[in-house]
C-alpha positions in Angstrom: 22.3 3.8 10.2 19.5 6.2 9.6 16.7 6.0 12.4 13.3 4.8 11.0 10.9 7.5 10.3 8.0 5.7 11.6 8.4 3.6 14.8 5.2 1.9 16.5 5.8 -0.3 19.7 3.0 -2.3 21.4 0.2 -0.4 19.8 -3.3 -1.3 21.2 -6.7 -0.1 20.3 -10.1 -1.6 21.2 -13.7 -0.6 20.5 -15.9 -1.7 23.3 -15.1 -5.3 23.8 -13.5 -5.7 20.3 -9.7 -5.5 20.1 -8.6 -4.2 16.8 -4.7 -3.5 17.4 -3.2 -6.1 19.9 0.4 -5.0 20.6 1.4 -4.0 16.9 4.9 -3.2 16.3 6.0 -1.6 13.0 9.0 0.2 11.6 9.3 2.1 8.3 12.7 3.3 7.1 13.2 6.6 5.5 12.6 6.7 1.7 11.1 3.2 1.4 7.7 2.0 0.3 6.2 -0.3 2.9 3.1 -2.1 2.0 0.8 -3.1 4.8 -1.3 -6.2 4.0 -4.1 -7.8 5.9 -7.6 -9.1 5.7 -10.6 -6.9 6.4 -10.7 -5.8 10.0 -7.1 -6.7 10.7 -6.4 -3.3 11.9 -4.8 -1.6 8.9 -7.1 1.5 8.8 -6.9 1.9 12.6 -3.2 1.9 12.5 -3.2 4.5 9.7 -5.7 6.8 11.5 -3.4 6.6 14.7 -0.3 7.4 12.6 -2.2 10.4 11.3 -3.2 11.6 14.8 -6.9 11.1 14.0 -7.2 8.4 16.8 -5.4 8.0 20.2 -4.1 4.5 20.9 -5.1 2.9 24.1 -1.5 1.8 24.8 1.8 1.7 23.1 3.9 4.5 21.5 4.1 5.8 17.9 6.6 8.3 16.5 6.7 9.8 13.2 9.7 11.9 12.1 10.8 11.7 15.7 7.7 13.2 17.1 5.2 11.3 19.4 1.7 11.4 17.7 0.0 11.9 21.2 2.4 14.5 22.8 3.4 16.2 19.6 0.4 16.0 17.1 1.0 19.2 15.3 4.6 18.2 14.3 3.4 14.8 13.2 0.7 16.5 10.9 3.5 18.7 9.5 5.6 15.8 8.5 2.9 13.3 7.4 0.1 13.5 4.8 -2.7 11.0 4.6 -4.8 10.1 1.4 -7.7 8.1 2.4 -9.7 5.3 0.3 -11.9 8.1 -1.4 -10.8 11.3 -3.2 -11.3 14.3 -0.8 -11.8 16.9 -3.6 -14.4 19.6 -4.3 -16.3 18.4 -7.6 -17.5 22.0 -8.1 -14.1 23.6 -8.3 -11.6 23.1 -11.2 -8.5 21.0 -10.5 -6.4 24.1 -10.4 -8.9 25.8 -7.9 -8.7 22.7 -5.7 -4.8 22.8 -5.3 -4.9 26.8 -4.9 -7.3 26.3 -2.1 -5.5 23.5 -0.3 -2.2 25.5 -0.7 -3.8 28.3 1.2 -5.2 26.0 3.8 -1.6 24.4 4.3 -0.3 28.0 4.8 2.4 27.6 2.0 4.4 30.8 1.5 3.0 33.0 -1.0 5.8 32.1 -3.5 5.1 28.4 -3.3 1.2 29.0 -3.7 2.2 30.5 -7.2 4.4 27.6 -8.2 3.6 24.5 -6.4 0.1 23.8 -7.6 1.1 24.0 -11.3 4.2 21.8 -10.7 2.0 19.0 -9.2 -0.6 19.4 -12.0 2.2 18.6 -14.5 3.7 15.8 -12.4 0.3 14.0 -12.1 -0.5 14.7 -15.8 -3.5 17.0 -15.1 -2.3 20.2 -16.8 -4.7 19.7 -19.6 -7.7 19.2 -17.3 -6.7 21.9 -14.8 -9.3 24.4 -15.8 -12.3 21.8 -15.8 -14.5 21.2 -13.0 -13.4 18.1 -11.0 -16.9 16.6 -11.5 -15.9 16.0 -15.1 -12.8 14.0 -14.1 -12.6 10.2 -14.3 -12.0 8.3 -11.0 -8.4 7.9 -11.8 -8.0 11.7 -12.5 -9.6 12.3 -9.2 -7.3 10.1 -7.2 -4.3 11.7 -9.0 -5.6 15.2 -8.0 -6.2 13.9 -4.4 -2.6 12.6 -4.3 -1.3 15.9 -5.6 -3.2 17.8 -2.9 -1.4 15.6 -0.3 2.0 16.5 -1.6 1.5 20.2 -1.8 3.3 20.6 1.6 6.2 18.4 0.8 5.5 15.9 3.6 8.3 13.5 4.7 5.8 10.6 5.0 2.8 10.0 2.5 0.3 7.5 3.8 -1.9 5.9 1.2 -4.9 4.0 2.6 -6.2 1.7 -0.2 -5.3 4.3 -2.8 -6.5 2.4 -6.1 -9.8 1.0 -4.5 -12.3 1.2 -7.4 -10.1 2.3 -10.2 -9.9 0.5 -13.5 -6.7 -1.4 -14.5 -5.2 1.5 -16.6 -5.8 4.1 -13.8 -4.4 1.8 -11.3 -1.2 1.4 -13.4 -1.1 5.3 -13.9 -1.3 5.8 -10.1 1.4 3.1 -9.5 3.7 5.0 -11.9 3.0 8.3 -9.8 3.8 6.6 -6.5 7.1 5.4 -7.9 7.8 9.0 -8.8 6.9 10.2 -5.3 9.3 7.8 -3.7 12.3 8.6 -6.1 11.8 12.3 -5.1 12.5 11.2 -1.4 9.2 10.8 0.2 8.6 7.7 2.4 5.4 5.9 1.5 3.2 3.7 3.7 0.6 1.8 1.7 -2.3 -0.2 2.8 -3.8 -2.4 0.2 -5.6 -5.8 -0.5 -4.3 -5.8 -4.2 -1.4 -8.2 -3.8 0.0 -7.2 -7.2 0.2 -3.7 -6.0 2.2 -4.6 -3.1 4.5 -6.8 -5.2 5.0 -4.0 -7.7 5.6 -0.9 -5.4 6.8 -2.2 -2.1 10.4 -2.3 -0.9 9.1 -4.3 2.0 5.9 -5.9 3.0 4.4 -6.2 6.5 1.4 -8.7 7.0 -1.1 -7.8 9.7 -3.7 -10.1 11.2 -5.6 -9.8 14.4 -4.1 -6.6 15.2 -0.4 -7.7 15.0 2.3 -7.8 12.5 2.9 -11.3 11.8 5.6 -11.3 9.3 7.7 -8.6 7.4 10.4 -8.5 4.8 10.8 -8.2 1.1 8.2 -9.6 -1.3 10.8 -12.2 -2.5 12.0 -13.1 1.2 8.4 -13.7 2.2 7.7 -15.9 -0.9 10.9 -17.9 -0.3 9.6 -18.7 3.2 6.3 -20.3 1.7 8.3 -22.6 -0.7 10.6 -22.9 -3.8 9.5 -22.6 -7.4 8.5 -25.8 -9.0 7.7 -27.3 -12.6 4.1 -28.4 -12.4 3.5 -31.4 -14.8 0.1 -32.5 -15.8 -0.3 -36.3 -16.8 -3.1 -38.6 -17.2 -2.3 -40.0 -13.6 -2.5 -36.4 -12.1 0.1 -33.5 -11.3 3.6 -34.0 -10.5 5.7 -31.2 -9.1 9.4 -30.9 -9.5 11.4 -28.3 -7.4 13.4 -25.9 -9.5 15.4 -22.8 -9.1 13.4 -21.3 -12.1 16.3 -20.6 -14.5 16.0 -21.5 -18.1 18.8 -24.0 -17.7 17.3 -25.9 -14.9 13.9 -26.0 -16.6 15.4 -27.5 -19.7 17.1 -30.0 -17.5 13.8 -31.1 -16.1 12.0 -31.4 -19.4 14.8 -33.3 -20.8 14.5 -35.6 -18.0 10.6 -35.8 -18.6 11.4 -36.8 -22.3 13.9 -39.4 -21.1 11.5 -41.0 -18.9 8.9 -41.1 -21.4 6.2 -39.3 -19.3 2.9 -38.6 -21.0 2.8 -34.9 -20.2 -0.2 -33.1 -21.3 0.9 -29.7 -19.9 3.5 -28.1 -17.9 4.1 -24.8 -16.1 6.7 -23.1 -14.0 5.0 -21.9 -10.8 6.6 -19.6 -8.2 5.1 -18.7 -4.8 3.1 -15.5 -5.0 2.0 -12.9 -2.2 -1.3 -14.6 -2.5 0.4 -17.9 -1.2 2.1 -15.9 1.4 -1.1 -14.4 2.5 -2.9 -17.7 2.6 -0.1 -19.4 4.5 0.3 -16.7 7.1 -3.5 -15.8 7.8 -5.1 -19.1 6.9 -7.4 -17.5 4.3 -6.9 -16.1 0.8 -6.8 -12.4 0.1 -9.9 -10.7 -0.6 -10.8 -7.9 -3.1 -11.1 -4.6 -2.0 -14.7 -3.3 -1.5 -15.4 -2.8 2.2 -17.3 -5.9 3.3 -19.0 -6.0 6.8 -15.9 -6.2 8.9 -14.0 -3.6 7.1 -17.1 -1.4 7.0 -17.4 -1.7 10.8 -13.7 -0.7 11.4 -14.2 2.4 9.2 -17.3 3.3 11.0 -15.9 2.8 14.5 -12.8 5.1 13.7 -14.8 8.0 12.6 
């Protein structure tokens, strides 16, 4: 069995009297997309910044591609690339100039400096805009350019911290497609997000973090199954009746045939399956919140800078 590419054990981090990470354990397999879910202030951004060697943990160990983030930060940085919540590109330069500059800063060999930016511009559907200043780009185009810059050095691990924050639905879908392409090319992706649909769509596995610990992990399907089974929800004048089902067409037909046989006065019916929102609510005791940096998340971001 291939060793995990990211391993965190007993990770702890506090700011003053506030504990942000409280013994967090996490493993990410090579080539997978892992979505890290959690409410604001749960410790997602702090975890990401420790992985990227931007913060030192108070206790615990973290290795990336076999290298300890404290003892071998240079090797970790060579293996991992971080894309933050906001695009880190120069608005006055063109898209091509941004990538050319980043390629030089990444010390790519001269041959790769000539070919790699163009290949990434094509991958991210930015070739037609390569000669335009980035200040003319839409939000989605800026995010794609930022992601392209993160992949210039062909990192083994790509960490995306809230990558679609502030994007419109079309741009979000476009970015999701690109992330899928990145994984298929062999890159491991660690994704923090508050968009549950995003985790459901992209992730091979989901880890839920709350109060500085991973409280559950597994495939989205497995986590949903822990919450409960699918059911047919029948609305009648007397109220709502729920009947468990496996969700198949045949089983739903059986239930509806039984409803007709019983002569129930059903005004509406719907097949409902547990969602990641249900998982989130069950595990954390509160619903998911839309991304947007309320006070708790803002505080965590400020304290880690």
